[in-house]
PQR file of N, CA, C, O and H, with PARSE charges and radii, in Angstrom:
ATOM      1  N   UNK A   1     -84.928  -1.094  76.417 -0.4000 1.5000
ATOM      2  CA  UNK A   1     -85.426   0.349  76.661 -0.0000 2.0000
ATOM      3  C   UNK A   1     -86.092   0.546  75.503  0.5500 1.7000
ATOM      4  O   UNK A   1     -86.126  -0.234  74.551 -0.5500 1.4000
ATOM      5  N   UNK A   2     -86.883   2.120  75.639 -0.4000 1.5000
ATOM      6  CA  UNK A   2     -87.752   2.435  74.362 -0.0000 2.0000
ATOM      7  C   UNK A   2     -87.050   2.370  72.975  0.5500 1.7000
ATOM      8  O   UNK A   2     -87.710   2.141  71.962 -0.5500 1.4000
ATOM      9  H   UNK A   2     -86.855   2.753  76.413  0.4000 1.0000
ATOM     10  N   UNK A   3     -85.707   2.572  72.939 -0.4000 1.5000
ATOM     11  CA  UNK A   3     -85.150   2.646  71.443 -0.0000 2.0000
ATOM     12  C   UNK A   3     -85.007   1.072  71.455  0.5500 1.7000
ATOM     13  O   UNK A   3     -84.691   0.836  70.289 -0.5500 1.4000
ATOM     14  H   UNK A   3     -85.171   2.758  73.762  0.4000 1.0000
ATOM     15  N   UNK A   4     -85.046   0.210  71.930 -0.4000 1.5000
ATOM     16  CA  UNK A   4     -84.955  -1.167  71.797 -0.0000 2.0000
ATOM     17  C   UNK A   4     -86.253  -1.406  71.177  0.5500 1.7000
ATOM     18  O   UNK A   4     -86.197  -1.793  70.010 -0.5500 1.4000
ATOM     19  H   UNK A   4     -85.303   0.402  72.878  0.4000 1.0000
ATOM     20  N   UNK A   5     -87.201  -1.290  71.600 -0.4000 1.5000
ATOM     21  CA  UNK A   5     -88.418  -1.301  71.258 -0.0000 2.0000
ATOM     22  C   UNK A   5     -88.700  -0.771  69.757  0.5500 1.7000
ATOM     23  O   UNK A   5     -89.110  -1.399  68.780 -0.5500 1.4000
ATOM     24  H   UNK A   5     -87.246  -0.977  72.549  0.4000 1.0000
ATOM     25  N   UNK A   6     -88.409   0.345  69.868 -0.4000 1.5000
ATOM     26  CA  UNK A   6     -88.913   1.111  68.526 -0.0000 2.0000
ATOM     27  C   UNK A   6     -87.714   0.631  67.603  0.5500 1.7000
ATOM     28  O   UNK A   6     -87.901   0.701  66.389 -0.5500 1.4000
ATOM     29  H   UNK A   6     -88.076   0.855  70.661  0.4000 1.0000
ATOM     30  N   UNK A   7     -86.681   0.220  68.001 -0.4000 1.5000
ATOM     31  CA  UNK A   7     -86.013  -0.430  66.637 -0.0000 2.0000
ATOM     32  C   UNK A   7     -86.181  -1.463  66.188  0.5500 1.7000
ATOM     33  O   UNK A   7     -85.826  -1.669  65.028 -0.5500 1.4000
ATOM     34  H   UNK A   7     -86.529   0.163  68.988  0.4000 1.0000
ATOM     35  N   UNK A   8     -86.906  -2.678  67.112 -0.4000 1.5000
ATOM     36  CA  UNK A   8     -87.842  -4.170  66.734 -0.0000 2.0000
ATOM     37  C   UNK A   8     -88.557  -3.612  65.543  0.5500 1.7000
ATOM     38  O   UNK A   8     -88.438  -4.056  64.401 -0.5500 1.4000
ATOM     39  H   UNK A   8     -87.195  -2.510  68.054  0.4000 1.0000
ATOM     40  N   UNK A   9     -89.477  -2.380  65.981 -0.4000 1.5000
ATOM     41  CA  UNK A   9     -90.835  -2.492  65.433 -0.0000 2.0000
ATOM     42  C   UNK A   9     -90.431  -1.761  63.878  0.5500 1.7000
ATOM     43  O   UNK A   9     -91.192  -1.846  62.915 -0.5500 1.4000
ATOM     44  H   UNK A   9     -89.574  -2.020  66.909  0.4000 1.0000
ATOM     45  N   UNK A  10     -89.442  -1.225  63.844 -0.4000 1.5000
ATOM     46  CA  UNK A  10     -89.022  -0.249  62.499 -0.0000 2.0000
ATOM     47  C   UNK A  10     -89.671   1.121  62.406  0.5500 1.7000
ATOM     48  O   UNK A  10     -90.041   1.649  61.358 -0.5500 1.4000
ATOM     49  H   UNK A  10     -88.823  -1.156  64.627  0.4000 1.0000
ATOM     50  N   UNK A  11     -89.762   1.619  63.592 -0.4000 1.5000
ATOM     51  CA  UNK A  11     -90.020   2.895  64.100 -0.0000 2.0000
ATOM     52  C   UNK A  11     -89.285   3.936  63.940  0.5500 1.7000
ATOM     53  O   UNK A  11     -88.894   4.619  64.887 -0.5500 1.4000
ATOM     54  H   UNK A  11     -89.462   1.190  64.444  0.4000 1.0000
ATOM     55  N   UNK A  12     -88.990   4.194  62.605 -0.4000 1.5000
ATOM     56  CA  UNK A  12     -87.982   5.328  62.512 -0.0000 2.0000
ATOM     57  C   UNK A  12     -88.010   6.433  63.174  0.5500 1.7000
ATOM     58  O   UNK A  12     -87.262   6.683  64.120 -0.5500 1.4000
ATOM     59  H   UNK A  12     -89.307   3.639  61.836  0.4000 1.0000
ATOM     60  N   UNK A  13     -88.830   7.140  62.749 -0.4000 1.5000
ATOM     61  CA  UNK A  13     -89.447   8.180  63.670 -0.0000 2.0000
ATOM     62  C   UNK A  13     -89.231   8.451  65.108  0.5500 1.7000
ATOM     63  O   UNK A  13     -88.690   9.386  65.698 -0.5500 1.4000
ATOM     64  H   UNK A  13     -89.437   6.937  61.981  0.4000 1.0000
ATOM     65  N   UNK A  14     -89.671   7.626  65.408 -0.4000 1.5000
ATOM     66  CA  UNK A  14     -89.515   7.397  67.184 -0.0000 2.0000
ATOM     67  C   UNK A  14     -88.484   7.031  67.723  0.5500 1.7000
ATOM     68  O   UNK A  14     -88.326   7.287  68.917 -0.5500 1.4000
ATOM     69  H   UNK A  14     -90.111   6.866  64.929  0.4000 1.0000
ATOM     70  N   UNK A  15     -87.242   6.153  66.809 -0.4000 1.5000
ATOM     71  CA  UNK A  15     -85.731   5.947  67.212 -0.0000 2.0000
ATOM     72  C   UNK A  15     -85.387   7.390  66.826  0.5500 1.7000
ATOM     73  O   UNK A  15     -84.900   8.025  67.761 -0.5500 1.4000
ATOM     74  H   UNK A  15     -87.369   5.945  65.839  0.4000 1.0000
ATOM     75  N   UNK A  16     -85.533   8.116  65.582 -0.4000 1.5000
ATOM     76  CA  UNK A  16     -84.694   9.419  65.699 -0.0000 2.0000
ATOM     77  C   UNK A  16     -84.925  10.208  66.853  0.5500 1.7000
ATOM     78  O   UNK A  16     -84.011  10.621  67.565 -0.5500 1.4000
ATOM     79  H   UNK A  16     -85.928   7.600  64.822  0.4000 1.0000
ATOM     80  N   UNK A  17     -86.374  10.470  67.094 -0.4000 1.5000
ATOM     81  CA  UNK A  17     -86.838  11.418  68.171 -0.0000 2.0000
ATOM     82  C   UNK A  17     -86.191  11.007  69.829  0.5500 1.7000
ATOM     83  O   UNK A  17     -85.870  11.758  70.750 -0.5500 1.4000
ATOM     84  H   UNK A  17     -87.117  10.134  66.516  0.4000 1.0000
ATOM     85  N   UNK A  18     -86.173   9.543  69.727 -0.4000 1.5000
ATOM     86  CA  UNK A  18     -85.372   8.681  70.851 -0.0000 2.0000
ATOM     87  C   UNK A  18     -84.013   9.459  70.978  0.5500 1.7000
ATOM     88  O   UNK A  18     -83.916  10.316  71.856 -0.5500 1.4000
ATOM     89  H   UNK A  18     -86.434   8.933  68.978  0.4000 1.0000
ATOM     90  N   UNK A  19     -82.977   9.200  70.151 -0.4000 1.5000
ATOM     91  CA  UNK A  19     -81.628   9.459  69.952 -0.0000 2.0000
ATOM     92  C   UNK A  19     -81.657  11.107  69.912  0.5500 1.7000
ATOM     93  O   UNK A  19     -80.608  11.638  70.276 -0.5500 1.4000
ATOM     94  H   UNK A  19     -83.056   8.504  69.437  0.4000 1.0000
ATOM     95  N   UNK A  20     -82.731  11.979  69.514 -0.4000 1.5000
ATOM     96  CA  UNK A  20     -82.325  13.343  69.810 -0.0000 2.0000
ATOM     97  C   UNK A  20     -82.664  13.930  71.191  0.5500 1.7000
ATOM     98  O   UNK A  20     -82.208  15.000  71.592 -0.5500 1.4000
ATOM     99  H   UNK A  20     -83.584  11.548  69.219  0.4000 1.0000
ATOM    100  N   UNK A  21     -83.687  12.968  72.036 -0.4000 1.5000
ATOM    101  CA  UNK A  21     -83.620  13.278  73.576 -0.0000 2.0000
ATOM    102  C   UNK A  21     -82.900  12.631  74.189  0.5500 1.7000
ATOM    103  O   UNK A  21     -83.183  12.556  75.385 -0.5500 1.4000
ATOM    104  H   UNK A  21     -84.058  12.098  71.710  0.4000 1.0000
ATOM    105  N   UNK A  22     -81.472  11.753  73.641 -0.4000 1.5000
ATOM    106  CA  UNK A  22     -80.162  11.816  74.387 -0.0000 2.0000
ATOM    107  C   UNK A  22     -80.518  10.259  74.909  0.5500 1.7000
ATOM    108  O   UNK A  22     -79.915   9.848  75.900 -0.5500 1.4000
ATOM    109  H   UNK A  22     -81.242  11.815  72.670  0.4000 1.0000
ATOM    110  N   UNK A  23     -81.608   9.296  74.167 -0.4000 1.5000
ATOM    111  CA  UNK A  23     -81.513   7.731  74.306 -0.0000 2.0000
ATOM    112  C   UNK A  23     -79.859   7.192  74.041  0.5500 1.7000
ATOM    113  O   UNK A  23     -79.272   7.763  73.122 -0.5500 1.4000
ATOM    114  H   UNK A  23     -82.098   9.630  73.362  0.4000 1.0000
ATOM    115  N   UNK A  24     -79.269   6.364  74.636 -0.4000 1.5000
ATOM    116  CA  UNK A  24     -78.056   5.946  74.158 -0.0000 2.0000
ATOM    117  C   UNK A  24     -78.369   4.923  73.194  0.5500 1.7000
ATOM    118  O   UNK A  24     -79.171   4.015  73.412 -0.5500 1.4000
ATOM    119  H   UNK A  24     -79.745   5.900  75.382  0.4000 1.0000
ATOM    120  N   UNK A  25     -77.666   5.096  72.027 -0.4000 1.5000
ATOM    121  CA  UNK A  25     -77.594   4.111  70.597 -0.0000 2.0000
ATOM    122  C   UNK A  25     -76.828   2.671  71.039  0.5500 1.7000
ATOM    123  O   UNK A  25     -77.019   1.581  70.498 -0.5500 1.4000
ATOM    124  H   UNK A  25     -77.014   5.833  71.850  0.4000 1.0000
ATOM    125  N   UNK A  26     -75.855   2.968  72.233 -0.4000 1.5000
ATOM    126  CA  UNK A  26     -75.279   1.867  72.955 -0.0000 2.0000
ATOM    127  C   UNK A  26     -75.817   1.073  73.876  0.5500 1.7000
ATOM    128  O   UNK A  26     -75.380  -0.073  73.761 -0.5500 1.4000
ATOM    129  H   UNK A  26     -75.700   3.853  72.672  0.4000 1.0000
ATOM    130  N   UNK A  27     -76.467   1.181  74.612 -0.4000 1.5000
ATOM    131  CA  UNK A  27     -77.510   0.639  75.621 -0.0000 2.0000
ATOM    132  C   UNK A  27     -77.957  -0.825  75.161  0.5500 1.7000
ATOM    133  O   UNK A  27     -78.620  -1.084  74.157 -0.5500 1.4000
ATOM    134  H   UNK A  27     -76.822   2.111  74.706  0.4000 1.0000
ATOM    135  N   UNK A  28     -77.499  -1.654  76.025 -0.4000 1.5000
ATOM    136  CA  UNK A  28     -77.899  -3.075  75.782 -0.0000 2.0000
ATOM    137  C   UNK A  28     -78.745  -3.808  76.875  0.5500 1.7000
ATOM    138  O   UNK A  28     -78.694  -3.696  78.100 -0.5500 1.4000
ATOM    139  H   UNK A  28     -76.961  -1.444  76.841  0.4000 1.0000
ATOM    140  N   UNK A  29     -79.516  -4.570  76.103 -0.4000 1.5000
ATOM    141  CA  UNK A  29     -80.758  -5.266  76.695 -0.0000 2.0000
ATOM    142  C   UNK A  29     -80.121  -6.667  77.420  0.5500 1.7000
ATOM    143  O   UNK A  29     -78.993  -7.124  77.237 -0.5500 1.4000
ATOM    144  H   UNK A  29     -79.557  -4.661  75.108  0.4000 1.0000
ATOM    145  N   UNK A  30     -80.969  -7.095  78.117 -0.4000 1.5000
ATOM    146  CA  UNK A  30     -80.444  -8.598  78.998 -0.0000 2.0000
ATOM    147  C   UNK A  30     -79.723  -9.297  78.377  0.5500 1.7000
ATOM    148  O   UNK A  30     -78.851  -9.934  78.967 -0.5500 1.4000
ATOM    149  H   UNK A  30     -81.885  -6.723  78.266  0.4000 1.0000
ATOM    150  N   UNK A  31     -79.898  -9.389  76.844 -0.4000 1.5000
ATOM    151  CA  UNK A  31     -79.025 -10.482  76.230 -0.0000 2.0000
ATOM    152  C   UNK A  31     -77.770  -9.707  75.554  0.5500 1.7000
ATOM    153  O   UNK A  31     -77.164 -10.196  74.600 -0.5500 1.4000
ATOM    154  H   UNK A  31     -80.607  -8.871  76.364  0.4000 1.0000
ATOM    155  N   UNK A  32     -77.447  -8.509  76.107 -0.4000 1.5000
ATOM    156  CA  UNK A  32     -76.189  -7.755  75.443 -0.0000 2.0000
ATOM    157  C   UNK A  32     -76.473  -7.253  74.173  0.5500 1.7000
ATOM    158  O   UNK A  32     -75.564  -6.911  73.417 -0.5500 1.4000
ATOM    159  H   UNK A  32     -77.939  -8.112  76.882  0.4000 1.0000
ATOM    160  N   UNK A  33     -78.047  -7.154  73.765 -0.4000 1.5000
ATOM    161  CA  UNK A  33     -78.325  -6.437  72.045 -0.0000 2.0000
ATOM    162  C   UNK A  33     -78.286  -5.165  72.388  0.5500 1.7000
ATOM    163  O   UNK A  33     -78.838  -4.727  73.397 -0.5500 1.4000
ATOM    164  H   UNK A  33     -78.786  -7.432  74.378  0.4000 1.0000
ATOM    165  N   UNK A  34     -77.611  -4.461  71.548 -0.4000 1.5000
ATOM    166  CA  UNK A  34     -78.016  -3.271  71.451 -0.0000 2.0000
ATOM    167  C   UNK A  34     -78.849  -2.566  70.417  0.5500 1.7000
ATOM    168  O   UNK A  34     -78.500  -3.039  69.335 -0.5500 1.4000
ATOM    169  H   UNK A  34     -77.163  -4.817  70.728  0.4000 1.0000
ATOM    170  N   UNK A  35     -79.747  -1.694  70.238 -0.4000 1.5000
ATOM    171  CA  UNK A  35     -80.878  -1.241  69.306 -0.0000 2.0000
ATOM    172  C   UNK A  35     -79.961  -1.373  67.889  0.5500 1.7000
ATOM    173  O   UNK A  35     -80.552  -1.153  66.832 -0.5500 1.4000
ATOM    174  H   UNK A  35     -80.030  -1.310  71.117  0.4000 1.0000
ATOM    175  N   UNK A  36     -78.755  -1.673  67.857 -0.4000 1.5000
ATOM    176  CA  UNK A  36     -77.992  -2.001  66.053 -0.0000 2.0000
ATOM    177  C   UNK A  36     -78.123  -3.433  66.122  0.5500 1.7000
ATOM    178  O   UNK A  36     -78.206  -3.969  65.017 -0.5500 1.4000
ATOM    179  H   UNK A  36     -78.275  -1.852  68.715  0.4000 1.0000
ATOM    180  N   UNK A  37     -78.171  -4.331  67.297 -0.4000 1.5000
ATOM    181  CA  UNK A  37     -78.378  -5.505  66.655 -0.0000 2.0000
ATOM    182  C   UNK A  37     -80.189  -5.718  66.258  0.5500 1.7000
ATOM    183  O   UNK A  37     -80.521  -6.206  65.178 -0.5500 1.4000
ATOM    184  H   UNK A  37     -78.103  -3.895  68.194  0.4000 1.0000
ATOM    185  N   UNK A  38     -80.688  -5.505  66.762 -0.4000 1.5000
ATOM    186  CA  UNK A  38     -82.228  -5.490  66.456 -0.0000 2.0000
ATOM    187  C   UNK A  38     -82.495  -4.899  65.444  0.5500 1.7000
ATOM    188  O   UNK A  38     -83.327  -5.413  64.697 -0.5500 1.4000
ATOM    189  H   UNK A  38     -80.419  -5.109  67.640  0.4000 1.0000
ATOM    190  N   UNK A  39     -82.080  -4.035  65.197 -0.4000 1.5000
ATOM    191  CA  UNK A  39     -82.541  -3.066  63.905 -0.0000 2.0000
ATOM    192  C   UNK A  39     -82.061  -3.914  62.467  0.5500 1.7000
ATOM    193  O   UNK A  39     -82.639  -3.894  61.380 -0.5500 1.4000
ATOM    194  H   UNK A  39     -81.404  -3.617  65.804  0.4000 1.0000
ATOM    195  N   UNK A  40     -80.747  -4.698  62.862 -0.4000 1.5000
ATOM    196  CA  UNK A  40     -79.879  -5.642  61.989 -0.0000 2.0000
ATOM    197  C   UNK A  40     -80.878  -6.899  61.660  0.5500 1.7000
ATOM    198  O   UNK A  40     -81.207  -7.268  60.532 -0.5500 1.4000
ATOM    199  H   UNK A  40     -80.278  -4.714  63.745  0.4000 1.0000
ATOM    200  N   UNK A  41     -81.318  -7.517  63.011 -0.4000 1.5000
ATOM    201  CA  UNK A  41     -81.861  -8.707  62.809 -0.0000 2.0000
ATOM    202  C   UNK A  41     -83.495  -9.023  62.066  0.5500 1.7000
ATOM    203  O   UNK A  41     -84.072 -10.029  61.651 -0.5500 1.4000
ATOM    204  H   UNK A  41     -81.051  -7.218  63.927  0.4000 1.0000
ATOM    205  N   UNK A  42     -83.877  -7.314  62.194 -0.4000 1.5000
ATOM    206  CA  UNK A  42     -85.287  -7.069  61.699 -0.0000 2.0000
ATOM    207  C   UNK A  42     -85.344  -6.665  60.294  0.5500 1.7000
ATOM    208  O   UNK A  42     -86.397  -6.657  59.656 -0.5500 1.4000
ATOM    209  H   UNK A  42     -83.409  -6.497  62.530  0.4000 1.0000
ATOM    210  N   UNK A  43     -84.094  -6.296  59.766 -0.4000 1.5000
ATOM    211  CA  UNK A  43     -83.711  -5.817  58.526 -0.0000 2.0000
ATOM    212  C   UNK A  43     -84.449  -4.357  57.969  0.5500 1.7000
ATOM    213  O   UNK A  43     -84.995  -4.169  56.882 -0.5500 1.4000
ATOM    214  H   UNK A  43     -83.238  -6.302  60.284  0.4000 1.0000
ATOM    215  N   UNK A  44     -84.287  -3.523  58.963 -0.4000 1.5000
ATOM    216  CA  UNK A  44     -84.394  -2.432  59.254 -0.0000 2.0000
ATOM    217  C   UNK A  44     -83.161  -1.344  59.226  0.5500 1.7000
ATOM    218  O   UNK A  44     -82.677  -0.619  60.094 -0.5500 1.4000
ATOM    219  H   UNK A  44     -83.843  -3.676  59.846  0.4000 1.0000
ATOM    220  N   UNK A  45     -82.895  -1.545  57.935 -0.4000 1.5000
ATOM    221  CA  UNK A  45     -81.605  -0.950  57.366 -0.0000 2.0000
ATOM    222  C   UNK A  45     -81.785   1.189  57.540  0.5500 1.7000
ATOM    223  O   UNK A  45     -80.871   1.993  57.728 -0.5500 1.4000
ATOM    224  H   UNK A  45     -83.288  -2.135  57.230  0.4000 1.0000
ATOM    225  N   UNK A  46     -82.904   1.394  57.420 -0.4000 1.5000
ATOM    226  CA  UNK A  46     -82.909   2.857  57.498 -0.0000 2.0000
ATOM    227  C   UNK A  46     -82.777   3.367  59.136  0.5500 1.7000
ATOM    228  O   UNK A  46     -82.725   4.541  59.501 -0.5500 1.4000
ATOM    229  H   UNK A  46     -83.646   0.741  57.267  0.4000 1.0000
ATOM    230  N   UNK A  47     -82.739   2.202  59.982 -0.4000 1.5000
ATOM    231  CA  UNK A  47     -82.611   2.163  61.435 -0.0000 2.0000
ATOM    232  C   UNK A  47     -81.366   2.291  61.819  0.5500 1.7000
ATOM    233  O   UNK A  47     -80.864   3.156  62.537 -0.5500 1.4000
ATOM    234  H   UNK A  47     -82.781   1.248  59.686  0.4000 1.0000
ATOM    235  N   UNK A  48     -80.730   1.072  61.125 -0.4000 1.5000
ATOM    236  CA  UNK A  48     -79.151   1.234  61.297 -0.0000 2.0000
ATOM    237  C   UNK A  48     -78.427   2.371  61.051  0.5500 1.7000
ATOM    238  O   UNK A  48     -77.656   2.925  61.834 -0.5500 1.4000
ATOM    239  H   UNK A  48     -81.138   0.369  60.542  0.4000 1.0000
ATOM    240  N   UNK A  49     -78.776   2.778  59.652 -0.4000 1.5000
ATOM    241  CA  UNK A  49     -77.856   3.747  58.997 -0.0000 2.0000
ATOM    242  C   UNK A  49     -78.239   4.898  60.109  0.5500 1.7000
ATOM    243  O   UNK A  49     -77.234   5.501  60.483 -0.5500 1.4000
ATOM    244  H   UNK A  49     -79.402   2.328  59.016  0.4000 1.0000
ATOM    245  N   UNK A  50     -79.213   5.251  60.598 -0.4000 1.5000
ATOM    246  CA  UNK A  50     -79.599   6.443  61.634 -0.0000 2.0000
ATOM    247  C   UNK A  50     -78.605   5.923  63.141  0.5500 1.7000
ATOM    248  O   UNK A  50     -77.685   6.585  63.620 -0.5500 1.4000
ATOM    249  H   UNK A  50     -80.030   4.761  60.294  0.4000 1.0000
ATOM    250  N   UNK A  51     -78.997   4.884  63.545 -0.4000 1.5000
ATOM    251  CA  UNK A  51     -78.036   4.571  64.755 -0.0000 2.0000
ATOM    252  C   UNK A  51     -76.569   4.916  64.496  0.5500 1.7000
ATOM    253  O   UNK A  51     -75.920   5.714  65.171 -0.5500 1.4000
ATOM    254  H   UNK A  51     -79.744   4.345  63.156  0.4000 1.0000
ATOM    255  N   UNK A  52     -76.082   4.176  63.366 -0.4000 1.5000
ATOM    256  CA  UNK A  52     -74.706   4.514  63.062 -0.0000 2.0000
ATOM    257  C   UNK A  52     -74.354   5.979  62.906  0.5500 1.7000
ATOM    258  O   UNK A  52     -73.245   6.361  63.276 -0.5500 1.4000
ATOM    259  H   UNK A  52     -76.609   3.527  62.818  0.4000 1.0000
ATOM    260  N   UNK A  53     -75.381   6.969  62.290 -0.4000 1.5000
ATOM    261  CA  UNK A  53     -74.273   8.162  62.587 -0.0000 2.0000
ATOM    262  C   UNK A  53     -74.818   9.075  63.931  0.5500 1.7000
ATOM    263  O   UNK A  53     -74.599  10.275  64.103 -0.5500 1.4000
ATOM    264  H   UNK A  53     -76.283   6.658  61.989  0.4000 1.0000
ATOM    265  N   UNK A  54     -75.426   8.356  64.640 -0.4000 1.5000
ATOM    266  CA  UNK A  54     -75.616   8.746  65.805 -0.0000 2.0000
ATOM    267  C   UNK A  54     -74.521   8.037  67.172  0.5500 1.7000
ATOM    268  O   UNK A  54     -74.670   8.313  68.362 -0.5500 1.4000
ATOM    269  H   UNK A  54     -75.603   7.382  64.500  0.4000 1.0000
ATOM    270  N   UNK A  55     -73.584   7.215  66.682 -0.4000 1.5000
ATOM    271  CA  UNK A  55     -72.639   6.862  67.422 -0.0000 2.0000
ATOM    272  C   UNK A  55     -72.976   5.423  67.502  0.5500 1.7000
ATOM    273  O   UNK A  55     -72.275   5.012  68.427 -0.5500 1.4000
ATOM    274  H   UNK A  55     -73.463   6.991  65.715  0.4000 1.0000
ATOM    275  N   UNK A  56     -73.591   4.543  67.087 -0.4000 1.5000
ATOM    276  CA  UNK A  56     -73.918   3.000  67.575 -0.0000 2.0000
ATOM    277  C   UNK A  56     -72.529   2.412  67.101  0.5500 1.7000
ATOM    278  O   UNK A  56     -71.920   2.396  66.031 -0.5500 1.4000
ATOM    279  H   UNK A  56     -74.160   4.876  66.335  0.4000 1.0000
ATOM    280  N   UNK A  57     -72.296   1.923  68.412 -0.4000 1.5000
ATOM    281  CA  UNK A  57     -70.594   1.067  68.459 -0.0000 2.0000
ATOM    282  C   UNK A  57     -70.957  -0.494  67.125  0.5500 1.7000
ATOM    283  O   UNK A  57     -71.738  -1.417  67.353 -0.5500 1.4000
ATOM    284  H   UNK A  57     -72.790   1.936  69.281  0.4000 1.0000
ATOM    285  N   UNK A  58     -70.193  -0.334  65.954 -0.4000 1.5000
ATOM    286  CA  UNK A  58     -70.408  -1.509  64.853 -0.0000 2.0000
ATOM    287  C   UNK A  58     -69.867  -2.607  65.368  0.5500 1.7000
ATOM    288  O   UNK A  58     -69.951  -3.621  64.676 -0.5500 1.4000
ATOM    289  H   UNK A  58     -69.558   0.417  65.769  0.4000 1.0000
ATOM    290  N   UNK A  59     -69.323  -2.680  66.420 -0.4000 1.5000
ATOM    291  CA  UNK A  59     -67.786  -3.422  66.792 -0.0000 2.0000
ATOM    292  C   UNK A  59     -68.684  -4.178  68.002  0.5500 1.7000
ATOM    293  O   UNK A  59     -68.384  -5.371  68.033 -0.5500 1.4000
ATOM    294  H   UNK A  59     -69.255  -1.856  66.982  0.4000 1.0000
ATOM    295  N   UNK A  60     -69.722  -3.815  69.029 -0.4000 1.5000
ATOM    296  CA  UNK A  60     -69.961  -4.166  69.953 -0.0000 2.0000
ATOM    297  C   UNK A  60     -70.587  -5.372  69.588  0.5500 1.7000
ATOM    298  O   UNK A  60     -71.294  -5.433  68.582 -0.5500 1.4000
ATOM    299  H   UNK A  60     -69.967  -2.845  69.004  0.4000 1.0000
ATOM    300  N   UNK A  61     -70.304  -6.708  70.610 -0.4000 1.5000
ATOM    301  CA  UNK A  61     -70.693  -7.868  70.520 -0.0000 2.0000
ATOM    302  C   UNK A  61     -71.978  -8.152  71.614  0.5500 1.7000
ATOM    303  O   UNK A  61     -72.147  -7.490  72.638 -0.5500 1.4000
ATOM    304  H   UNK A  61     -69.729  -6.658  71.426  0.4000 1.0000
ATOM    305  N   UNK A  62     -72.862  -9.304  71.159 -0.4000 1.5000
ATOM    306  CA  UNK A  62     -73.568  -9.650  72.193 -0.0000 2.0000
ATOM    307  C   UNK A  62     -73.360 -10.732  73.712  0.5500 1.7000
ATOM    308  O   UNK A  62     -72.257 -11.188  74.014 -0.5500 1.4000
ATOM    309  H   UNK A  62     -72.726  -9.841  70.327  0.4000 1.0000
ATOM    310  N   UNK A  63     -74.145 -10.898  74.219 -0.4000 1.5000
ATOM    311  CA  UNK A  63     -74.183 -12.000  75.243 -0.0000 2.0000
ATOM    312  C   UNK A  63     -73.431 -13.112  74.787  0.5500 1.7000
ATOM    313  O   UNK A  63     -72.701 -13.760  75.537 -0.5500 1.4000
ATOM    314  H   UNK A  63     -75.041 -10.528  73.974  0.4000 1.0000
ATOM    315  N   UNK A  64     -73.624 -13.411  73.296 -0.4000 1.5000
ATOM    316  CA  UNK A  64     -73.388 -14.443  72.255 -0.0000 2.0000
ATOM    317  C   UNK A  64     -72.489 -14.464  71.289  0.5500 1.7000
ATOM    318  O   UNK A  64     -72.546 -15.245  70.340 -0.5500 1.4000
ATOM    319  H   UNK A  64     -74.217 -12.884  72.687  0.4000 1.0000
ATOM    320  N   UNK A  65     -71.292 -13.318  71.520 -0.4000 1.5000
ATOM    321  CA  UNK A  65     -70.290 -12.989  71.081 -0.0000 2.0000
ATOM    322  C   UNK A  65     -70.645 -12.634  69.636  0.5500 1.7000
ATOM    323  O   UNK A  65     -69.671 -12.498  68.896 -0.5500 1.4000
ATOM    324  H   UNK A  65     -71.246 -12.683  72.291  0.4000 1.0000
ATOM    325  N   UNK A  66     -72.054 -12.429  69.001 -0.4000 1.5000
ATOM    326  CA  UNK A  66     -72.730 -11.964  67.828 -0.0000 2.0000
ATOM    327  C   UNK A  66     -72.056 -10.174  67.423  0.5500 1.7000
ATOM    328  O   UNK A  66     -72.313  -9.220  68.158 -0.5500 1.4000
ATOM    329  H   UNK A  66     -72.846 -12.540  69.602  0.4000 1.0000
ATOM    330  N   UNK A  67     -71.452 -10.086  66.521 -0.4000 1.5000
ATOM    331  CA  UNK A  67     -71.346  -8.845  66.460 -0.0000 2.0000
ATOM    332  C   UNK A  67     -72.464  -8.314  65.366  0.5500 1.7000
ATOM    333  O   UNK A  67     -72.915  -8.993  64.443 -0.5500 1.4000
ATOM    334  H   UNK A  67     -71.244 -10.861  65.924  0.4000 1.0000
ATOM    335  N   UNK A  68     -72.828  -6.873  65.692 -0.4000 1.5000
ATOM    336  CA  UNK A  68     -73.846  -6.217  64.568 -0.0000 2.0000
ATOM    337  C   UNK A  68     -73.835  -6.752  63.073  0.5500 1.7000
ATOM    338  O   UNK A  68     -74.594  -6.262  62.236 -0.5500 1.4000
ATOM    339  H   UNK A  68     -72.461  -6.321  66.442  0.4000 1.0000
TER
END
């Protein structure tokens, strides 16, 4: 999704805009990764904080049973 892409590139302002326009912070990609997984793996902690504030599930596991 656009939110996954923005989270993978560290585009904080775009992530914020997408969430404010109802992008789902818990949507998963084909590997079961949510934007939170991607932001954490790329060390974008400001995006991690933003996603958590908007309801990202910190207990969600991906297809490899990895949690964020």
